N, C-alpha and C positions, 0 to 999 in steps of 0.2 A: 525192562525199563522203557517207558514211552518218552520220547524226546520231543521238545517243542518243534513244531513244523518250521522248516525253512521259510523265510519270507518270499523266497523264489519258487516255492513249491507250486507246480501247475494245478489248475482246478481239477484236472482229471488226467489219467494216463492216456497217451496218444493212441489213436486208432491205428493199429499196425496190421498190415495185410498178411495173409499166408505167404510163405515162401515154399515153392514146390520142392518136395523132398525133405521137409522139416516138420516134425511133430513134437509137441512138448506136453509136459504135465508137471504138476507140483502138488505137494502134500505136506502135512504136518507129521514130522518124524520124531520130534522131541529130542533132537540132538542136544540142544541146550535150552531152547525157548519152549514155551508152552502156549497154546492158544493162537498159534500163527503158523503160516507156511514157512518151512525151513529146508526143504529138499526139492530139487527140480531135476527132471530128466529130459533130455532131448535126444530124439532118434533121427538119424540121417539116412537118406537113400544110399543104396550100394554105390560105390565108386565116388563118394564124396571125398574131396581133398581138403586139406587143412594147412594153414600157415599160422604162425604165432610168434609172439615175443613174451618173455617173462622176466621177472625180477632179476636184478644183478646182485641181490643180497647174498652174502656168503653164509647166511643162516636160513636159507630157503627151506620151505616145508617139504614133506614127503610127496605131496601131490605135484609140486613143481618139478621135482626130480623125475617122477613118473612121466609127466607130460613132455619133458624135454626129450626123453627117449622115444616116446610115441610120435613126436613130431618128425623124427627121422624117417618114419614110414610114409609120411605125407598123406595118409589115409585116415578117415574117421567114420565111425558108424554111430557113436553115441557120446553124449556129454552128461555127466552127473555132478551136481554141485550141492554142497550142504553149507548152511550158515550156522554160526554159533561156536564152532570149534575149528581152528585153523589147521589142526594136525601138523603142528610145527614144533620142533625140538622134542620129538616123541620117539626117536630112535627106531629100533627094529619093530616095535609094536606099531609105529606109525606107518612104516613101509608095508607091513603086513595088512594093515587096515585098508590101504589103497588097493593092494592086490586083490583082497577079498571083495572089495566094492566093485572093482572092474570085472572080476569073475562073475559076480552076480548079475551085472548088467549084460555081459557077453552071453550068459546063459539065456537071459530073457529076450534079448534082441536076436540072438543067433549069429554071433560074429566072433572074431578073434578078440581077446581081451586087450591086445595091443592097439586096437582101434577104438578103445574107450578112453575118453579123457575125463580125468577126475580132478575136481577142484574143491577146496575147503576154505572157509573164511571165518574168522572169529578169534577166540582167545588162544594165545600161544602157551604151549607147555602143559596142556592137559590132554590125556589120552582120549582118542576118538572111539566112541562106542559104535563101531561100524555095524554091529548087529541091528541097531535101530534103523540104519540106512538100508542094509540088505533086505530086511524084513518088509520094506515098503516097495522094493523094485517091481515086484509082480503087480501090485496095485497101480503103480505109476504106468506100467506098460499097458494096462487095460484102459486107462483114461487118456492116453495120448491124443492130442488134438492139434490142428494146424492154426488155432486161434488163441492158444493159452499164453500169449506173450506177457500179459500183465501178471498172471499168477507166477510165471517163471521169474520175472523181474523182481517180484515181491519176495519170493522164496530165498533169494540170494542176498537180501539186505541184512546188515548188522545195525550200525548206528545211523544208517540212512533214515531220513524222514519222509522220503517219497521214492517210489519205484521209477527207474530211469529207462527210457526207451526212445527210439527214433527210427525213421525209415527214409530211404531215398530210392529213386529209380534211375536207370541209365539205359542207353541203347548200345548194343554191340551188334554190328552187321544188320542194323535195322530191327533187331529184336529187343523188346523191352525186358530188362532184367531187374529184379527186386533185391534190395538190401535192407535188412532189418537188424537193429542192434539193441542189446540191453546191457546195462552196466550196474555195478554197485561200487560205492566208494564214498567216504565221508571224512575219514581221518586216516592217519598214517599214509599220506599221499605226497609223494615227491617224485620227480622224474628219475627214472632208472628202472623201470619203464614208466610207471606212474600209477594209474588207478589200480585198485586192488583186483577187480575182476571185470572183464568186458568181453562180450561175444557178439560177433557179427555173422549172420547167415545170409547167403545169397544163392540164387539158382543159376548163376553164371557158370560157364564151362571153362575152368581154368586148370592149368597144369599145377602140380604141387609147387614147383619153383616160382611160378607167377604168383600164386597165392601167398607164398612166403615173402616175396619181394614187395607186393603192394601193401601188405599189412605192416611190414617193418617200416616202409617209407611213410605210411599213414600215421603210425604211432609216433614217429619222430616229429611230426607237425602238430600233434594233438596232445596225447597223453604225456609225452616227454616235454611238453611246454606248460604244464600246470604244476602247481604246488599248493598245499594247504598248510603243512606244518614242517616241511623239510625232512620228514621221516619216510624212508623207503620200506614198504611192506615186505614181509617174508613170503607173501602169497601172490604178488602181482602177476596177473595173467591176462593176455589179450589174444583171442583166437578168432580166426576167420575160417568159416566152413563154407565151401562152395560145392553145392550138390550136383552141379552139371545137368540140371533138368531143363534148362532153357534151350530154345531151338536156334542155336548158332554154332558155328564151327569152333572148336577148342582154341583158346588163346594159349600159345606155348612159347612165343618168342618175346624177349624183353624189348621194350620200346615200341611195340606195335601201336600205330595211330588208332586202330580200332578199339584199343583198350582205354584211350585217354578219357573218354566220358565216364567210364566206370571208375577209374582212379580218382577223378574229381569228385564223383558222388561219394565214394568211400571216404576220401579225406574230409569232406564236408560233414558226413555222418559222424566220423570219429571226433571231429572238433565239437559238434553239438553234444555228444555224450560226455566229452571231457569237460565242457562248460557246465553240464548238469551236475557233474561230480563236484566241481568247485563251488557251485551255487548251493550245494548241500553240505558244504564243509561244516564240521562240527562247531556249532555256535555261530556260524557265519551270518552276518547281516548285510555285508556289502560284497559285490563282485568287482574285482579290480583287474583292469587291462593295462599292462605295462608294455609300451612300445619303445624299443631301443634302436637308435640309428647312429651312424658315424663310427661304428666299431671296426676293429681290425678285420673281423670276419663275421659271418652269420653265427657261427658257434660261439664266438666271443660275445657277441651281442646277447645271445640267449643266457650265457653264464652271468652276464651283468644284470640282465633282467631278473634272473632267478635270485641273485644276491639281494636285490631290492625286494622281490616278492617273498623271500624267506626271512627278511629282517623283522624280528619281533617289535623293534622300535617303530618301523614304518607301519606295520600291521596294526599295532595298538593305537598309533596316532590316528589312523584312518577310522578305527573303531570308535575313537573318541571324537571324530569329526574335527580334528585339529589339523589345520593346513601347515604342518611343521615340515616344510620342504627341506630343511637342513638335514633331516634324517635320510632323505633320498641321496643327498650329496655324500653322506657318510657311507651308505650302502654301496654306492658306485665305487667309492674308494677302497672298500674292503674286498671287492670282488677279485682282486688280484690280476685283473686284466688291464691292458693298455687303455688309458683315458687321459685326455688333456684337460687338466684342471682349469686352465685359463681359456678353454673353449667350451666348457661344459654348459649345456643349455637344458633347462627343465621347464616343462609346462604341465599344468594340472587342469583338467577340464577345458583344454584349449586356450587357457590363459598363460601367456609367457611369464615366467617368474624369474629365471636367470638367463643370462646371455653373456658369452665371452668371460665366463668364470666369475660373475658377480651378479647381484640382483639387478633386475631391469630398473632403470631410473623411473621413479614415480609409481612403482609397483603398488597396486591396490589389492589387498587380500580379500576384499568383500566378495567378489564373484567366485573366488576359489573356495572360500568358506561355504558359500551357498552350494557349490558343487559337491563339497564333502558331505553335505547333509543328504545327498541322494543315495540311491541303492547302487548305482553303477558309477565306478570311479575310473577315470582315464588319466594315465600318467605317460608323458612323452619325455624321452631323454635322448640327447645327442652328445656323444662323448668326444667328438671332434678329432677322430683318428683316421677313419677310412670309409668304406662303403657298406660294411656289414650291418645287417639289421635283423631284428627278430621281435616277435610278440610273445609274451607269456601271460598267463592268467593265474590269479590267486584270489584269496578272500581276506577279510580282516580277522583279527585275533581278539575274541571277546572272552568274558568270564564264562560264557556258556561252554567254551572249549574245555575249560578246567572242570566244570560241573559234570559234563558228559564222561570225560575220561576218569574222573575220580570215582564215578559210580559204575563204570563199565562192568567190573567183575562182581559187584555186590548186588 
């Protein structure tokens, strides 16, 4: 099924540079799709370390279980990802499919299978025909390249309408390090962790503990602050691979000032990828930024923002370009967090609508309506309790979302 392109789709995939110690390849394996790339392999240099976060779903897939165990080693030599079949709710056969896939990669790469990370995305509850994957591993090995970012990003797509990638650089001890990320995600997106699949590769020299710390912190500011439909995927996975090929001393201590620029670059990269996911939300026509202030805590502010961002009434009003701010009042109230009704202030597109718990005298809806006709929607909310603040991002809810999901398995 070909889906209408997102209005936010870029004209072309970004030019992403090589990352020392990373080679990639992609191919058509026919796992579910035909006539398109649906399998990717990444090989990492020896001594590559890994950190990651994954879905909190209690019905997570077999690949997530495998990767949780593999993360405990802190080491990685390869990543293999297929699209079209999530290998979720597939019991013993699903677990065996992951093990066989990892074994095939370990044989080709020459590493321990526990250092192979395996991810799947697609339909839930269908057995994965892993032989279609394992039969292609040898071919992928022979075509590995340090420039195949677009092919890799394309191979992991499901209902996405464009491949997602971004890059940043930072300095550690005067040495420039490179960060490149790719992601997929379009539906079944809600914080917990959030996007379905995302991978960042860097040549920085990090200890496993540092890699885990920076990616977990970065996820909290990015993928845990987006929502498309309030549904948490069974396959959500975000991994950071640090190959250690850069020429600087290893970073092994938490809070080192020498790591600050890297952390800022990583956070910025993750936010860009998270935004790309939201902008490719199934059927999305508008990108919505919700800024919440005056909350009891930052966490409280985010929960209020997500209550607004997940509200079908708010999202459909925005899709219909209706400045129905009363729905925002409703969503704040249903969040279950402290909010002072009589101090609640709301602005849309920079236009103050309510203050001190009531409409602003002389409120003119005309500029707000004009703002609602744009692609980028800004909502500011102050709940009048404390100093907590947060920003979350979401998209509108259109009939396209229904069309895509109704046709997904047919």
